[in-house]
Backbone as a chain_set.jsonl record, in Angstrom:
{"seq": "MAMHSQNQRRLKMQKNEHYLTVGELASLARVSARTIYNRLSAGGLGLPPSTKLPKSRRVLFRASDVESWINQHKESVAPIR", "coords": {"N": [[-75.328, -32.421, -30.343], [-73.117, -34.062, -30.869], [-71.262, -33.163, -28.979], [-72.464, -33.993, -26.594], [-72.328, -36.785, -26.867], [-69.564, -37.093, -26.912], [-68.911, -36.263, -24.321], [-70.162, -38.296, -22.868], [-68.558, -40.478, -23.519], [-66.183, -39.735, -22.299], [-66.953, -39.847, -19.629], [-67.208, -42.551, -19.288], [-64.625, -43.4, -19.186], [-62.025, -43.845, -16.772], [-62.906, -42.252, -13.815], [-61.816, -39.107, -12.495], [-59.293, -39.317, -13.581], [-56.668, -38.127, -15.518], [-55.997, -37.618, -18.954], [-53.569, -37.567, -21.586], [-52.971, -36.149, -24.795], [-51.521, -37.143, -27.979], [-50.045, -34.965, -28.914], [-49.597, -33.542, -26.522], [-48.055, -35.396, -25.076], [-45.861, -35.533, -26.79], [-44.873, -32.942, -26.532], [-44.083, -32.941, -23.823], [-42.088, -34.903, -23.949], [-40.385, -33.708, -25.634], [-40.229, -34.18, -28.387], [-41.377, -34.614, -31.788], [-44.873, -34.785, -32.694], [-45.203, -36.519, -34.795], [-43.088, -38.307, -34.382], [-44.019, -39.669, -32.121], [-46.324, -40.875, -33.225], [-45.057, -42.499, -35.14], [-43.675, -44.272, -33.469], [-45.85, -45.468, -32.2], [-46.939, -46.801, -34.396], [-45.006, -48.675, -34.732], [-45.556, -50.479, -32.81], [-45.609, -49.304, -30.354], [-43.296, -49.272, -28.918], [-41.119, -48.203, -26.39], [-42.812, -46.285, -25.412], [-45.297, -44.977, -23.106], [-48.164, -46.941, -21.97], [-51.0, -46.847, -24.161], [-54.339, -45.728, -25.05], [-57.529, -45.858, -26.742], [-60.457, -43.992, -27.473], [-63.744, -45.407, -27.695], [-64.803, -46.098, -31.004], [-63.178, -44.148, -32.146], [-60.273, -42.509, -33.473], [-58.457, -41.232, -31.977], [-55.633, -41.22, -29.971], [-54.798, -41.737, -26.622], [-53.028, -41.09, -23.561], [-52.695, -42.2, -20.292], [-52.254, -39.999, -17.62], [-50.949, -40.764, -15.236], [-49.542, -43.024, -16.087], [-47.819, -41.839, -17.918], [-46.322, -40.201, -16.231], [-44.983, -42.16, -14.678], [-43.524, -43.37, -16.736], [-41.847, -41.252, -17.539], [-40.357, -40.914, -15.176], [-38.994, -43.357, -15.121], [-37.28, -43.041, -17.234], [-35.617, -40.952, -16.746], [-32.505, -39.276, -16.74], [-29.584, -39.342, -14.784], [-28.016, -36.436, -13.75], [-25.02, -34.821, -13.205], [-24.314, -32.319, -10.761], [-23.578, -28.926, -11.687], [-20.451, -27.42, -11.275]], "CA": [[-75.425, -33.847, -30.108], [-71.767, -34.629, -30.849], [-70.64, -32.81, -27.71], [-73.057, -34.851, -25.574], [-71.753, -38.102, -27.078], [-68.163, -37.019, -26.505], [-68.897, -36.216, -22.862], [-70.515, -39.619, -22.369], [-67.368, -41.324, -23.654], [-65.225, -39.343, -21.269], [-67.439, -40.328, -18.343], [-66.989, -43.984, -19.216], [-63.223, -43.605, -18.836], [-61.85, -43.772, -15.327], [-63.188, -40.935, -13.242], [-60.715, -38.422, -11.815], [-58.019, -39.634, -14.226], [-56.37, -37.191, -16.599], [-55.378, -38.237, -20.117], [-52.817, -36.668, -22.455], [-53.021, -36.437, -26.226], [-50.217, -37.365, -28.607], [-49.352, -33.673, -28.927], [-49.15, -33.215, -25.165], [-46.941, -36.296, -24.762], [-44.723, -35.095, -27.607], [-44.344, -31.726, -25.909], [-43.368, -33.344, -22.604], [-40.904, -35.682, -24.326], [-39.589, -32.845, -26.509], [-40.115, -34.775, -29.719], [-42.535, -34.228, -32.595], [-46.027, -35.688, -32.647], [-44.93, -37.54, -35.811], [-42.241, -39.316, -33.736], [-44.896, -40.486, -31.271], [-47.129, -41.704, -34.125], [-44.174, -43.519, -35.718], [-43.43, -45.292, -32.44], [-47.108, -46.204, -32.039], [-47.047, -47.689, -35.559], [-44.022, -49.74, -34.542], [-45.951, -51.299, -31.667], [-45.587, -48.541, -29.105], [-42.047, -49.507, -28.191], [-40.521, -47.028, -25.783], [-43.846, -45.324, -25.024], [-46.208, -45.459, -22.062], [-49.36, -47.573, -22.538], [-51.964, -45.917, -24.758], [-55.715, -46.204, -25.189], [-58.346, -45.111, -27.702], [-61.878, -43.92, -27.168], [-64.52, -46.251, -28.612], [-65.169, -45.509, -32.304], [-62.365, -42.952, -32.362], [-58.87, -42.769, -33.813], [-57.635, -40.437, -31.065], [-54.828, -41.991, -29.025], [-54.616, -41.03, -25.358], [-52.108, -41.683, -22.599], [-53.083, -41.865, -18.924], [-51.232, -39.131, -17.022], [-50.157, -41.508, -14.249], [-48.61, -43.867, -16.848], [-46.806, -40.939, -18.487], [-45.438, -39.804, -15.13], [-44.116, -43.311, -14.389], [-42.642, -43.527, -17.893], [-40.838, -40.195, -17.448], [-39.48, -41.221, -14.043], [-38.149, -44.495, -15.494], [-36.336, -42.661, -18.285], [-34.81, -39.787, -16.363], [-31.062, -39.5, -16.652], [-28.932, -38.642, -13.681], [-27.136, -35.377, -14.223], [-24.156, -34.326, -12.131], [-24.458, -30.868, -10.57], [-22.545, -28.078, -12.287], [-19.605, -26.796, -10.242]], "C": [[-74.036, -34.483, -30.018], [-71.07, -34.349, -29.531], [-71.164, -33.705, -26.591], [-72.462, -36.253, -25.654], [-70.298, -38.147, -26.62], [-68.053, -37.005, -24.984], [-69.244, -37.566, -22.26], [-69.317, -40.554, -22.439], [-66.353, -41.014, -22.563], [-65.645, -39.856, -19.903], [-67.211, -41.822, -18.182], [-65.539, -44.312, -18.873], [-63.096, -43.428, -17.33], [-62.074, -42.357, -14.831], [-61.958, -40.424, -12.507], [-59.346, -38.761, -12.396], [-57.84, -38.689, -15.403], [-55.656, -37.943, -17.718], [-54.684, -37.186, -20.966], [-52.978, -37.115, -23.901], [-51.608, -36.721, -26.735], [-49.409, -36.072, -28.598], [-48.813, -33.284, -27.562], [-47.985, -34.102, -24.742], [-45.694, -35.877, -25.531], [-44.068, -33.863, -27.001], [-43.547, -32.058, -24.652], [-42.057, -34.054, -22.925], [-39.95, -34.895, -25.216], [-39.21, -33.528, -27.821], [-41.341, -34.325, -30.505], [-43.674, -35.236, -32.4], [-45.829, -36.819, -33.655], [-44.066, -38.652, -35.217], [-43.088, -40.241, -32.868], [-45.737, -41.411, -32.148], [-46.294, -42.808, -34.767], [-43.912, -44.638, -34.72], [-44.689, -46.11, -32.176], [-47.286, -47.202, -33.173], [-46.104, -48.874, -35.448], [-44.34, -50.579, -33.308], [-45.897, -50.576, -30.34], [-44.327, -48.721, -28.289], [-41.478, -48.201, -27.657], [-41.517, -45.958, -25.389], [-44.65, -45.863, -23.843], [-47.425, -46.121, -22.718], [-50.339, -46.524, -23.064], [-53.341, -46.565, -24.816], [-56.417, -45.358, -26.237], [-59.778, -45.085, -27.192], [-62.623, -44.831, -28.13], [-64.92, -45.467, -29.865], [-64.406, -44.222, -32.601], [-60.955, -43.368, -32.743], [-57.928, -42.055, -32.862], [-56.944, -41.345, -30.04], [-54.605, -41.132, -27.787], [-53.677, -41.812, -24.456], [-52.538, -41.248, -21.204], [-51.931, -41.119, -18.259], [-50.361, -39.882, -16.022], [-49.16, -42.439, -14.937], [-47.482, -43.031, -17.443], [-45.816, -40.517, -17.412], [-44.476, -40.931, -14.766], [-43.087, -43.513, -15.491], [-41.517, -42.499, -17.853], [-39.851, -40.501, -16.331], [-38.539, -42.382, -14.35], [-37.052, -44.103, -16.48], [-35.51, -41.42, -17.964], [-33.348, -40.18, -16.299], [-30.529, -38.743, -15.452], [-27.96, -37.629, -14.259], [-26.334, -34.867, -13.035], [-24.349, -32.82, -11.986], [-23.286, -30.112, -11.196], [-21.768, -27.397, -11.172], [-18.845, -25.655, -10.806]], "O": [[-73.809, -35.352, -29.176], [-70.357, -35.209, -29.015], [-70.395, -34.133, -25.73], [-72.128, -36.845, -24.628], [-69.859, -39.124, -26.013], [-67.183, -37.671, -24.423], [-68.674, -37.945, -21.237], [-69.086, -41.337, -21.518], [-65.747, -41.915, -21.982], [-64.801, -40.256, -19.102], [-67.038, -42.308, -17.064], [-65.254, -45.379, -18.33], [-64.007, -42.898, -16.694], [-61.509, -41.396, -15.354], [-61.166, -41.198, -11.97], [-58.331, -38.507, -11.747], [-58.764, -38.481, -16.19], [-54.813, -38.802, -17.459], [-55.147, -36.049, -21.059], [-53.103, -38.305, -24.189], [-50.628, -36.558, -26.008], [-48.214, -36.089, -28.304], [-47.705, -32.758, -27.451], [-47.033, -33.626, -24.123], [-44.594, -35.868, -24.978], [-42.842, -33.76, -26.966], [-42.461, -31.519, -24.44], [-41.043, -33.837, -22.261], [-38.847, -35.352, -25.518], [-38.073, -33.47, -28.289], [-42.248, -33.716, -29.938], [-43.455, -36.378, -31.996], [-46.238, -37.952, -33.401], [-44.288, -39.824, -35.518], [-42.896, -41.457, -32.88], [-45.856, -42.601, -31.854], [-46.77, -43.933, -34.923], [-43.924, -45.815, -35.082], [-44.606, -47.318, -31.953], [-47.734, -48.326, -32.945], [-46.365, -49.944, -35.997], [-43.481, -51.311, -32.817], [-46.122, -51.189, -29.296], [-44.284, -48.369, -27.11], [-41.37, -47.215, -28.386], [-41.123, -44.838, -25.064], [-44.678, -47.071, -23.609], [-47.689, -45.888, -23.897], [-50.485, -45.449, -22.482], [-53.489, -47.776, -24.654], [-55.955, -44.269, -26.579], [-60.248, -46.033, -26.562], [-62.186, -45.015, -29.266], [-65.325, -44.308, -29.779], [-64.938, -43.313, -33.238], [-60.498, -44.451, -32.378], [-56.715, -42.253, -32.934], [-57.59, -42.127, -29.343], [-54.268, -39.953, -27.888], [-53.547, -43.031, -24.571], [-52.726, -40.057, -20.958], [-50.78, -41.549, -18.325], [-49.152, -39.656, -15.97], [-48.051, -42.63, -14.437], [-46.33, -43.462, -17.47], [-44.61, -40.479, -17.653], [-43.286, -40.689, -14.567], [-41.92, -43.793, -15.218], [-40.36, -42.837, -18.105], [-38.642, -40.365, -16.515], [-37.4, -42.388, -13.884], [-36.014, -44.761, -16.551], [-34.791, -40.906, -18.82], [-33.0, -41.277, -15.86], [-30.976, -37.637, -15.149], [-27.176, -37.943, -15.155], [-26.893, -34.526, -11.993], [-24.529, -32.121, -12.983], [-22.157, -30.601, -11.228], [-22.357, -26.859, -10.234], [-18.081, -25.008, -10.09]]}, "num_chains": 1, "name": "protein.A"}
């Protein structure tokens, strides 16, 4: 029954949109999950927009928002000669 309820929640979210967990975002950003949670507690400053499933504590980040966030924070690196 829990699996069915979980699937229903996912269907209510935007179709064809991929979401990342805190752990996945932390891995991409090369920081700890604790760092992401600390930033969320501080109002989410410096993070892409997040969302939560109804009646859940799980924080998710839309993949397209994460991609935009990464592109905005990329540093230019000079080629090695």
